[in-house]
C-alpha positions as CSV (number, residue, x, y, z in Angstrom):
1,M,43.2,-69.2,-8.5
2,Y,44.0,-73.0,-7.9
3,D,45.5,-74.3,-4.2
4,S,47.9,-77.9,-4.7
5,D,45.4,-79.9,-5.4
6,G,43.9,-77.9,-8.0
7,Q,40.9,-77.2,-6.0
8,M,39.8,-73.1,-7.3
9,W,39.9,-70.9,-4.5
10,L,39.6,-67.3,-6.2
11,Q,37.9,-66.2,-8.9
12,I,38.8,-62.9,-10.5
13,H,36.1,-61.7,-13.2
14,V,38.3,-59.7,-15.7
15,P,35.9,-57.1,-17.5
16,N,36.6,-55.9,-21.1
17,P,39.1,-52.4,-20.8
18,G,36.6,-50.4,-22.8
19,P,36.1,-46.8,-23.0
20,S,32.9,-47.2,-19.8
21,N,36.1,-48.4,-17.3
22,P,39.0,-46.0,-17.9
23,H,40.1,-46.8,-14.3
24,L,40.3,-50.5,-15.8
25,L,42.0,-49.1,-19.0
26,N,44.5,-47.5,-16.8
27,V,45.6,-50.8,-14.9
28,C,45.7,-52.7,-18.2
29,D,48.6,-49.9,-19.5
30,R,50.1,-49.9,-16.2
31,F,50.4,-53.7,-16.3
32,D,51.4,-53.7,-20.4
33,F,53.7,-50.9,-21.0
34,I,54.9,-49.6,-17.7
35,G,55.1,-52.9,-16.1
36,P,58.6,-53.7,-18.0
37,V,60.0,-50.0,-17.4
38,F,59.8,-50.6,-13.4
39,Q,61.1,-53.8,-13.9
40,K,64.3,-52.1,-15.2
41,L,63.7,-49.8,-13.1
42,P,66.5,-50.8,-10.4
43,G,69.6,-51.7,-12.5
44,S,68.8,-49.0,-14.7
45,L,69.5,-45.8,-11.3
46,A,72.4,-48.7,-11.0
47,K,74.4,-48.1,-14.0
48,R,73.5,-44.4,-13.5
49,N,75.0,-43.7,-10.5
50,Y,71.7,-42.6,-8.9
51,R,70.6,-39.4,-11.8
52,C,67.9,-38.3,-12.5
53,P,66.8,-39.9,-15.4
54,T,66.6,-38.0,-18.7
55,A,63.8,-37.8,-21.7
56,T,65.7,-40.4,-23.7
57,Q,68.0,-41.7,-21.0
58,G,66.5,-44.2,-18.2
59,P,64.2,-47.4,-17.8
60,L,62.1,-47.0,-20.2
61,Q,64.7,-46.9,-22.6
62,D,66.6,-49.9,-21.1
63,A,63.7,-51.9,-21.3
64,Y,62.7,-50.9,-24.9
65,N,66.1,-50.8,-26.3
66,T,65.2,-47.3,-27.5
67,N,66.8,-44.2,-27.3
68,L,63.7,-42.2,-28.1
69,S,61.4,-40.2,-25.4
70,G,59.0,-42.2,-23.7
71,W,56.2,-40.2,-25.7
72,E,57.9,-40.7,-28.4
73,V,57.6,-44.9,-28.1
74,F,54.3,-45.1,-26.8
75,L,53.4,-43.6,-30.6
76,E,55.1,-46.2,-32.6
77,P,53.0,-49.1,-33.8
78,R,53.2,-52.1,-31.7
79,F,51.9,-49.5,-29.0
80,A,48.7,-47.7,-30.9
81,D,46.7,-50.0,-28.6
82,S,48.3,-48.3,-25.5
83,L,47.8,-45.4,-26.7
84,Q,44.7,-45.8,-27.8
85,D,43.6,-46.6,-24.2
86,C,45.1,-43.8,-22.4
87,N,43.7,-41.7,-24.2
88,L,40.7,-43.0,-22.9
89,F,41.8,-43.2,-19.8
90,M,42.7,-39.7,-19.8
91,K,39.0,-39.0,-20.8
92,G,37.2,-40.8,-18.0
93,R,39.0,-40.5,-15.3
94,R,37.5,-37.3,-14.6
95,Q,33.8,-39.0,-13.9
96,G,33.1,-38.6,-10.2
97,S,36.3,-36.5,-9.7
98,L,36.9,-32.9,-9.4
99,S,36.9,-30.8,-12.5
100,W,39.9,-27.3,-11.9
101,L,36.7,-25.6,-13.2
102,D,34.8,-26.8,-10.0
103,F,37.4,-24.2,-7.9
104,Y,38.8,-21.6,-10.3
105,P,36.8,-18.3,-11.0
106,F,36.4,-18.8,-14.9
107,A,33.7,-16.6,-15.2
108,E,35.8,-14.3,-13.5
109,K,39.0,-14.7,-14.5
110,V,38.5,-15.9,-17.8
111,L,35.3,-14.8,-19.3
112,A,35.1,-10.9,-18.0
113,G,36.5,-8.7,-20.4
114,A,37.5,-11.2,-23.0
115,P,37.1,-10.4,-26.3
116,T,33.2,-11.4,-27.9
117,D,34.1,-11.3,-31.4
118,A,33.9,-14.6,-33.2
119,E,37.7,-14.7,-34.6
120,S,39.2,-14.2,-31.4
121,V,40.9,-17.3,-29.8
122,L,39.3,-18.0,-26.0
123,V,41.3,-20.6,-24.6
124,V,44.2,-23.0,-26.6
125,D,44.4,-26.2,-25.1
126,V,48.0,-27.6,-25.7
127,G,48.2,-30.8,-25.9
128,G,45.4,-31.7,-25.1
129,G,44.3,-35.1,-26.0
130,L,40.6,-35.6,-27.3
131,G,39.8,-32.3,-26.3
132,H,37.4,-33.8,-22.6
133,G,38.1,-30.8,-21.2
134,L,37.2,-28.2,-23.7
135,V,33.6,-30.0,-23.8
136,E,33.3,-29.3,-20.5
137,M,33.9,-25.7,-20.8
138,K,31.4,-25.5,-23.0
139,E,29.3,-27.0,-21.3
140,R,29.9,-25.3,-17.7
141,F,29.5,-22.0,-19.9
142,P,28.1,-22.0,-22.7
143,E,27.7,-18.3,-23.4
144,S,31.8,-18.3,-23.6
145,P,32.6,-16.3,-26.2
146,G,35.2,-16.7,-29.4
147,R,37.2,-19.6,-30.2
148,L,38.5,-23.2,-28.8
149,I,41.1,-24.6,-30.0
150,L,42.6,-28.5,-29.0
151,Q,46.4,-28.7,-30.2
152,D,47.6,-32.3,-29.9
153,L,50.1,-35.0,-32.3
154,S,47.9,-35.8,-35.5
155,K,46.9,-39.2,-34.6
156,T,45.8,-38.1,-31.1
157,I,44.1,-35.7,-33.6
158,E,43.0,-37.9,-35.7
159,Q,40.9,-39.9,-32.7
160,A,39.5,-36.7,-30.9
161,G,37.4,-35.3,-33.6
162,N,35.8,-32.1,-33.2
163,G,33.4,-32.5,-30.1
164,E,30.6,-32.2,-32.7
165,G,31.4,-28.6,-33.0
166,I,32.7,-27.2,-30.0
167,F,36.4,-26.6,-30.5
168,E,39.0,-26.1,-33.9
169,P,41.0,-29.4,-33.8
170,M,44.8,-28.7,-34.9
171,A,47.0,-30.8,-35.2
172,H,50.8,-29.3,-33.2
173,D,53.9,-30.1,-31.4
174,F,54.5,-27.9,-28.5
175,F,58.4,-28.5,-29.3
176,T,57.3,-26.4,-31.9
177,P,56.5,-22.8,-32.7
178,Q,53.1,-21.8,-31.5
179,P,50.9,-21.1,-34.1
180,V,48.2,-19.4,-32.5
181,Q,49.2,-16.1,-32.0
182,G,47.6,-13.7,-28.4
183,P,44.8,-16.1,-27.4
184,K,43.5,-15.1,-24.1
185,I,44.5,-18.3,-22.6
186,F,46.5,-21.4,-22.9
187,L,45.7,-24.1,-21.3
188,I,48.5,-26.9,-20.4
189,R,47.1,-29.6,-18.4
190,Q,48.6,-32.6,-16.8
191,V,51.5,-32.1,-19.7
192,L,54.5,-30.5,-18.2
193,H,55.3,-33.0,-15.1
194,D,55.7,-35.9,-18.1
195,W,59.0,-33.9,-19.1
196,P,61.9,-33.0,-17.9
197,D,62.7,-29.3,-17.5
198,R,64.5,-29.0,-20.4
199,E,62.3,-29.9,-22.1
200,C,59.3,-28.0,-20.0
201,Q,61.4,-24.9,-20.7
202,Q,61.2,-25.1,-24.6
203,I,57.7,-25.7,-24.1
204,L,56.7,-23.2,-22.2
205,Q,59.1,-20.8,-24.3
206,H,57.7,-21.4,-27.1
207,L,53.8,-20.5,-25.6
208,A,55.4,-17.2,-24.0
209,A,56.3,-16.3,-27.1
210,A,52.7,-16.6,-28.7
211,M,51.1,-14.7,-25.6
212,R,49.5,-11.3,-26.0
213,P,51.1,-8.7,-23.4
214,E,48.8,-7.2,-20.2
215,H,46.0,-9.9,-22.4
216,S,47.1,-13.3,-22.6
217,K,47.5,-15.6,-19.5
218,L,48.8,-19.8,-19.2
219,L,46.9,-21.9,-17.2
220,I,48.6,-24.5,-15.5
221,N,46.3,-27.5,-13.7
222,E,49.2,-29.5,-12.0
223,F,50.1,-31.1,-9.6
224,V,52.2,-28.2,-6.8
225,L,53.6,-30.5,-4.3
226,A,54.9,-29.5,-0.1
227,D,58.7,-29.2,0.0
228,V,58.6,-31.6,2.9
229,G,55.3,-34.3,3.3
230,A,54.2,-35.1,0.1
231,S,51.8,-37.8,0.7
232,D,52.6,-41.5,-0.8
233,F,49.9,-40.4,-3.6
234,I,51.6,-38.3,-5.4
235,I,55.2,-40.1,-4.4
236,A,53.8,-42.6,-6.0
237,I,52.9,-40.5,-9.3
238,D,56.1,-38.3,-9.3
239,L,57.6,-42.5,-9.5
240,V,56.1,-42.9,-13.1
241,M,56.8,-40.2,-14.2
242,M,60.7,-40.6,-12.9
243,G,60.6,-43.9,-14.8
244,M,58.6,-43.1,-18.1
245,S,60.2,-39.6,-19.0
246,G,62.8,-38.3,-17.1
247,G,59.3,-35.7,-15.5
248,M,58.4,-35.0,-11.7
249,E,55.9,-33.5,-9.7
250,R,56.9,-30.0,-8.7
251,T,56.8,-27.8,-5.8
252,V,56.3,-24.1,-5.5
253,S,59.7,-23.4,-6.3
254,R,60.6,-25.4,-8.8
255,W,57.8,-24.0,-10.3
256,N,58.9,-20.8,-10.1
257,K,62.1,-21.5,-11.3
258,L,60.8,-23.4,-14.0
259,L,58.7,-20.8,-15.4
260,A,61.1,-17.8,-15.3
261,S,63.8,-19.4,-17.0
262,A,60.9,-19.3,-20.4
263,G,60.7,-15.7,-19.7
264,L,57.2,-16.1,-17.3
265,R,55.9,-15.4,-14.1
266,I,53.7,-17.0,-11.6
267,E,50.4,-15.0,-11.0
268,N,48.7,-17.0,-8.4
269,I,48.3,-20.5,-7.6
270,L,44.8,-22.2,-6.7
271,T,44.2,-25.6,-4.8
272,L,42.2,-27.2,-2.8
273,N,44.5,-29.9,-1.2
274,E,48.0,-32.3,-2.5
275,E,46.1,-34.5,-4.3
276,T,44.2,-32.5,-6.1
277,E,46.0,-30.6,-9.5
278,S,46.7,-27.2,-9.1
279,V,45.6,-24.3,-11.1
280,I,49.2,-21.9,-11.3
281,E,48.2,-18.7,-13.3
282,A,51.7,-17.7,-15.6
283,V,51.4,-14.4,-17.3
284,L,54.5,-13.0,-19.2
285,S,57.1,-11.9,-16.8
286,G,56.8,-7.8,-16.2
287,T,53.9,-8.2,-16.1
288,S,52.7,-9.1,-13.1
289,R,53.6,-10.1,-9.5
290,S,55.2,-13.3,-8.1
291,C,53.7,-15.9,-5.6
292,G,52.7,-15.9,-2.8
293,H,51.8,-19.1,-0.1
294,I,49.3,-21.7,-1.4
295,S,45.9,-22.0,0.2
296,T,43.9,-25.4,0.8
297,T,40.8,-23.1,0.3
298,G,40.9,-23.0,-2.7
299,A,42.7,-19.5,-3.2
300,T,46.2,-18.2,-3.4
301,V,46.3,-14.6,-3.0
302,A,49.6,-13.6,-4.5
303,E,52.2,-11.0,-2.1
């Protein structure tokens, strides 16, 4: 930066945003892809009488002159670099951060009683990106029996590989019927906040249809908001989701309503604090109790 006399008074070096610098990848993505969306946000909201954006009608569509959803736009060839940066950011953003496996009793709740034969499916990571979540899971619990399956769209699966044999890559669109039937766990992490309730209901209905009663469980790793007094951090993420895809962060009551609409019921919610993604345990309706309260100590006991 230079003053009016042409003298440099501040120099900022921006390193190359590569896989080892996921947070810089995120900054680049925000400027390149998301920046134009938020420039359109005030006018877009006013044009629609301040109704919440939908998946196909909102500031992103105004910014890029399209009727496609945010994720469909993201998959267009012109945004190939942004998609790659996003995948690498999601892979690296947890470096040095808390993981859901830090507080979720995985051995007790998942491995205990799990089938031990090689053909049974232990976990299906739905919309799991490059598979970093399954790799972490296997590293922490190398004795885990059964198969680990990574599902995402074909372009992401091509980039993911097979995690050096840790997981099975499977191209799948979660808006279509689920091909894997009756696994121990369906895992869906930081996906549902990308979509409005209507689209989330469709995703969840496909998962519910593939769950086996008294065996399968759905684990959702997402933020769970307080009804009032949400932190600035969560509010900022909520605004990004709204602008990009008509998505949102959700409260307990909103999660309960959404899951019930898909034939599911919350069994338990485990969380550390509002700024850490919780783990929501859900089962088919009629096979479990409803959710109690959220504890800030890492456990919630259903009532």
